Every structure is written in structure tokens, then in C-alpha cells.
C-alpha positions in Angstrom: 113.5 77.3 71.8 110.9 74.6 71.4 109.6 74.6 67.9 111.0 72.7 64.9 108.2 72.6 62.4 106.0 75.4 60.9 102.9 74.4 62.9 104.8 73.9 66.2 104.0 77.0 68.1 104.0 75.7 71.7 107.1 77.2 73.4 107.9 76.5 77.0 104.8 77.5 78.9 103.5 79.7 76.2 100.4 78.6 74.4 99.1 80.4 71.4 95.4 80.7 70.6 94.1 78.4 67.8 97.0 75.9 68.3 95.4 72.6 69.1 98.1 70.1 68.4 101.8 69.6 69.2 104.0 67.8 66.7 104.9 64.2 67.8 108.5 64.6 66.6 111.0 66.7 64.8 110.9 66.8 61.0 111.9 68.9 58.1 110.1 69.7 55.0 111.7 69.2 51.7 113.1 72.6 50.8 115.8 74.3 48.8 118.9 75.0 50.8 120.1 78.4 50.2 123.8 79.1 49.5 125.6 81.1 52.1 124.2 84.7 52.3 126.9 87.3 52.8 126.6 90.9 54.0 129.1 93.6 54.4 127.9 96.3 56.7 129.5 99.7 56.5 128.7 101.6 59.7 131.4 104.2 60.3 135.1 104.4 59.5 136.6 102.2 62.2 139.9 102.6 63.8 142.5 99.9 62.9 141.8 96.6 64.8 144.1 93.8 66.2 145.0 89.9 69.9 142.7 82.2 77.3 140.3 79.8 76.1 137.3 79.1 78.2 134.3 77.0 77.2 130.9 76.9 78.7 129.3 79.4 81.0 132.4 81.1 82.3 135.6 82.9 81.6 138.4 83.7 84.0 141.6 85.8 84.3 140.4 89.1 85.6 143.6 90.7 86.6 144.6 93.0 83.7 142.6 94.0 80.7 143.0 96.3 77.8 140.2 98.9 77.9 139.7 102.5 76.7 137.5 103.6 79.6 136.7 107.0 78.0 135.5 105.5 74.7 132.2 104.1 76.0 129.7 106.9 76.0 132.1 109.5 77.6 134.5 109.4 80.6 133.5 107.2 83.5 134.6 104.3 85.7 134.3 100.9 84.1 134.5 97.4 85.5 135.0 93.8 84.4 135.0 90.3 85.7 134.5 87.0 84.0 133.4 84.3 86.3 131.0 81.5 86.2 127.4 82.5 85.6 125.7 83.0 88.9 122.5 84.4 90.4 122.0 88.1 89.8 121.5 88.9 93.4 124.9 87.4 94.3 126.9 89.6 91.9 130.1 91.3 93.1 130.9 94.7 91.9 134.3 95.9 90.6 136.0 98.9 88.9 138.6 99.7 86.4 141.6 102.0 86.9 143.7 103.1 84.0 147.4 102.1 84.2 149.2 105.0 82.5 152.5 103.0 82.4 151.4 100.7 79.6 149.7 102.8 76.9 150.1 102.5 73.2 149.3 100.0 70.5 146.3 100.1 68.1 144.9 96.7 68.6 141.4 95.9 69.7 140.2 93.2 71.9 136.9 91.7 73.1 136.3 91.7 76.9 133.5 89.2 77.4 131.2 88.0 80.1 128.1 85.8 80.0 125.0 84.8 81.7 122.8 81.7 81.2 119.4 81.3 82.7 117.8 78.0 81.8 114.1 77.6 81.6 112.8 77.0 85.1 111.5 73.6 84.1 114.8 72.6 82.5 117.3 73.6 85.2 117.8 69.9 86.3 119.1 69.0 82.8 121.0 72.2 82.3 118.6 73.6 79.7 119.2 73.5 75.9 121.4 76.5 75.3 125.2 76.5 75.1 127.9 79.1 74.5 131.6 79.7 74.6 134.1 82.5 75.0 137.6 82.1 73.5 139.6 85.0 74.9 142.9 84.5 73.0 141.2 83.9 69.7 138.7 86.7 70.4 135.7 84.6 69.5 132.3 83.9 71.1 129.5 81.6 70.2 125.9 80.7 71.2 123.7 77.8 70.3 120.1 77.0 71.1 119.0 73.4 71.1 115.5 72.9 69.6 113.2 71.8 72.4 110.8 70.0 70.2 113.1 67.0 70.4 111.9 66.4 73.9 108.7 65.0 72.5 110.7 62.0 71.3 112.9 61.7 74.4 115.9 63.6 73.1 117.7 66.4 74.9 118.7 68.8 72.2 120.9 70.6 74.7 123.4 67.8 74.2 123.6 68.6 70.5 124.0 72.4 71.2 126.8 71.8 73.7 128.7 69.4 71.5 128.4 71.8 68.6 129.8 74.6 70.7 132.6 72.4 72.1 133.5 71.4 68.5 133.5 75.0 67.5 136.1 75.8 70.1 138.3 73.0 68.8 137.9 74.2 65.3 138.8 77.8 66.3 142.0 76.4 67.9 142.9 74.8 64.6 142.4 78.0 62.6 145.4 80.1 61.5 146.3 82.6 64.3 144.5 85.9 63.7 142.5 84.5 60.8 139.6 82.7 62.3 136.8 82.1 59.7 133.5 81.7 61.6 131.8 80.0 58.6 134.6 77.5 58.2 134.6 76.9 62.0 130.8 76.2 61.9 131.2 73.8 59.0 133.9 71.9 60.8 132.0 71.8 64.1 128.8 70.6 62.4 130.6 67.8 60.6 132.0 66.5 63.9 128.8 66.8 66.0 127.1 63.4 66.4 124.6 63.9 69.2 121.0 63.6 68.3 119.0 66.8 68.1 119.3 70.2 66.4 120.2 73.8 67.2 120.8 77.2 66.0 124.3 78.7 65.9 126.0 82.0 66.0 129.8 82.5 66.0 131.5 85.9 66.2 135.2 86.7 65.9 137.1 90.0 66.1 140.0 90.5 63.6 142.0 93.4 62.3 139.2 94.0 59.7 136.3 94.1 62.2 133.8 91.6 63.4 133.4 88.5 61.3 130.3 86.4 62.1 128.0 83.7 60.9 124.5 83.3 62.2 122.1 80.4 61.4 118.6 80.5 62.9 117.0 82.8 65.5 119.9 83.3 67.8 122.1 86.3 66.9 123.7 89.5 68.0 123.5 93.2 68.0 126.1 95.9 68.1 125.6 98.9 70.4 127.3 102.2 69.8 126.7 105.3 71.9 123.7 103.8 73.5 122.0 102.9 70.1 121.7 99.6 68.4 123.5 100.1 65.0 123.3 96.5 63.8 121.2 93.4 64.3 121.7 90.0 62.6 118.5 89.0 60.8 116.5 86.1 62.1 116.4 83.1 59.8 113.1 81.2 59.9 111.3 79.0 57.4 108.1 80.2 59.1 106.8 81.6 62.3 108.6 79.7 65.1 110.2 77.4 62.6 113.9 78.4 62.8 116.8 77.4 60.6 118.6 74.7 62.5 121.6 72.4 62.2 121.2 68.6 62.8 123.8 65.9 62.8 124.2 64.3 59.4 122.6 65.6 56.2 119.2 66.5 57.7 118.2 69.9 58.7 119.8 73.1 57.3 123.4 73.2 56.3 126.0 75.6 57.7 126.2 77.2 54.3 122.7 78.4 54.8 123.9 80.7 57.5 124.3 84.4 57.0 127.8 85.8 57.0 128.7 89.3 58.2 131.7 91.6 58.2 131.1 94.6 60.5 133.6 97.4 61.2 133.8 98.2 64.9 135.9 100.5 67.1 136.7 101.1 70.8 133.6 101.6 72.8 131.3 99.4 70.7 129.5 96.6 72.6 128.5 93.3 71.1 125.5 91.5 72.7 125.0 87.9 71.5 122.2 85.7 72.6 119.6 83.0 71.9 116.0 83.6 71.1 115.2 83.7 74.9 116.8 87.1 74.8 115.6 88.5 71.5 112.1 87.1 71.8 111.6 89.1 75.0 113.6 92.3 74.5 113.6 94.8 71.7 116.9 96.1 70.4 116.5 99.5 72.0 115.8 97.8 75.4 119.0 95.9 75.2 120.9 99.0 74.1 119.4 101.0 77.1 120.6 98.4 79.6 124.1 98.5 78.0 124.2 102.3 78.2 123.3 102.4 81.8 125.5 99.5 82.8 128.5 101.0 81.2 127.7 104.4 82.6 127.6 102.7 86.1 131.0 101.1 85.5 129.7 97.5 85.3 131.8 94.7 83.9 130.6 92.7 80.9 129.6 89.7 83.1 127.3 91.9 85.2 125.9 93.7 82.1 125.1 90.2 80.6 123.3 89.3 83.8 121.3 92.5 83.9 120.2 91.9 80.3 119.3 88.3 81.1 117.4 89.3 84.2 115.3 91.8 82.3 114.6 89.3 79.5 113.4 86.8 82.1 111.2 89.5 83.7 109.7 90.3 80.3 109.2 86.6 79.5 107.0 86.2 82.5 105.0 89.4 81.8 101.7 88.6 80.1 100.8 92.3 79.9 103.5 93.7 77.8 104.2 93.6 74.1 107.4 91.8 73.2 109.1 90.9 70.0 107.7 87.4 70.2 104.1 88.6 70.7 104.6 91.0 67.8 105.8 88.2 65.5 102.9 85.9 66.7 100.4 88.6 66.0 101.9 89.2 62.5 101.5 85.5 61.9 97.8 85.6 62.7 97.8 84.4 66.3 96.1 86.1 69.2 98.9 86.4 71.7 100.3 89.0 74.1 103.2 88.9 76.5 106.6 87.3 76.7 107.9 83.8 76.0 109.5 81.8 78.8 112.6 80.1 77.5 116.3 79.4 78.1 118.1 82.7 78.0 121.8 83.1 77.0 123.5 86.5 76.9 127.1 87.1 76.0 128.3 90.7 76.3 131.6 91.8 74.7 133.2 95.2 75.1 135.3 96.2 72.2 138.4 97.7 73.8 141.5 99.6 72.8 145.0 99.0 74.1 144.8 101.3 77.1 145.6 99.1 80.1 143.4 99.0 83.2 143.7 97.3 86.5 140.8 95.2 87.8 139.9 96.2 91.3 137.4 94.0 93.1 135.4 96.0 95.6 
């Protein structure tokens, strides 16, 4: 993400027609801060829900996982690994086999994997996105540093990474089984001192479903039976002027984030990401990748990488309509194609208590 003001529409290597100036710095207009928006989404009657901490671009511990292999779009082999993000061409494959000796229990868990592809021009500094996966606490989060800060010599990725690191600490301090994403974000924001600003999205699975808060143009979708059944709304003050947290009292406040409670069941798939994902892929395109990946028995890590790879492909395609070009056109700009940006994708399979063995191929 590169814009931080309403007239800042220069993103990465994307130049919109009629834009002649780039803002010299990051600023915020005076505006009314909204109170926390809350939404309760009733999708289907869910089954009862129930519970290693890893921060950054990786998770580990791929020996045993709880997974209902038949709940994802019909019976099939499934797979899972959770290692450091790596090049798509170097992916290993793996499969699940059901362990019939340890069935029972009604709890649900998130099996998560991630992929992060920095903007090609920002690889040396690690890009401006950040994310975490907390396995024990069943929580994930993504943040996207606002790239406009680079104009004044500030790497907003440092703010995003500190915000996510503080979110992990706040989650560890929450009552066991009662993580409140809004409270977590409030605590994390109050402790984040780096210069810059970023979006934020934090998601937690509890016995009542998914609980989440989203501020800005990062977000998540829920995929069920190959269809996108929920998408967190984008929060923007104007085209390419996202809601964003900044250290101190500037910027938007965590209370401006939108809070969600979403019932989920075994077989649902949660895809969280930054705008590098959602600016380049429509919801149905993400859902289609998930459908085929699960059908092919791919683990969440590999599914995340396949989604990120397709998003990068679309970002570099100047001949295809994308969500970003659609939004630009609706805002009155003459633009077509994708938007090259940092891309973060976190894929979480909602699983039942059926045990499976991880079998590397």
C-alpha cells in the first residue's frame, strides 16, 4: 500500500491517468472518528466450536493436526505444512491420512499457513506488510504499512511489524479461550512507537465462531463449498486513502475498526490478506483457488502461496480488469490492469477434531 491521502493515487509502479503530483508526506485531514462498527453475520447454523505461537512469516509443528478431511467439498486427500514462506517453485507436497484411533471431541481449530511476497522493489528492506499466526490461541493477523511514508524517509513496514508483534503479546495476555481482537488491537496500538502507519486485521476462532476486527483495506473472506460467503468491507476515507493506525493520537483509532462475529464450521476456509491480494483478485477467484487446492489435497501453506502467486500474476497484467482497476474507474480514473504491491496471504482451514497424520512426500 502506498497511499495515505485522498489525492495520493500512485501505488508501487502503478500510475493513474490525470495524477500529476505525489504528496510530499503523510498527513490526515480533520475528520470525525467513528465509533467501533459492529456486525453479526448469520450464515448457517454452525456446529459447536472449541483449542504454538509463531510470529512473522512462518509457523511450525507439522506432525499431527486435527482435520475433518471429508468436510472440505467432499471426500479427498488433504495436506498441511507450516514452514517459512518460500518461493512457489520450491514447494514440497504432503498428504493427510486419518488416524482412526483418536476420534471424538467437538472442538474446532484453525490450521494456518502463510505466504508473503514483497513488492519487487522492496525486497531488500523486507517490504511493508507484516503478519502473525498464533496456533495455541487460534489467532491470525495481517498489517500493511502505508508506503507513502517513504517520501519522508520512513519505512512504514517497521510500524506494521511492531504492531503485529505487540498484537501477539497482547493475545498472550488475554484470558485463555477469550481473545478479544478489538481489545488486542487497542493494546497493540497503544504500545507501538515506530514511525509510520498501517492497516490491521486480527482474527480469532472461539467457541462462538470467528471474532475479528478489521481497520483499513486489508481484510479476510470466508470460503465455504467453493463459494465466498463473507468478505470484510474495505474502510477508506476516499479512493486509495485507507483507514490507518499511526503511533500516538494521529491517524484513525482502533475503535474505528469494524468488528465481526461469524459462525463457522468444519470445512470452512478463512483467507486473510493485505490489499496486495484483494486489489488484484476478486473474491470468486480466491474461492476458486481454494476449491481446487483443497480438492488436490494441498496444505494451507501451499494454498496461500498459490493464491499469492496468482495475485502477483494479476498485479503485473495490464490487460485484465481487477478490483483495483474497477475502483479506480469508479473514482473517475482511466486505468486498467493490476496493482503491483506487497502481497500477504494467510490461509486457515477450519478443522474438526478428527486426527490426521502429516505425511511428507
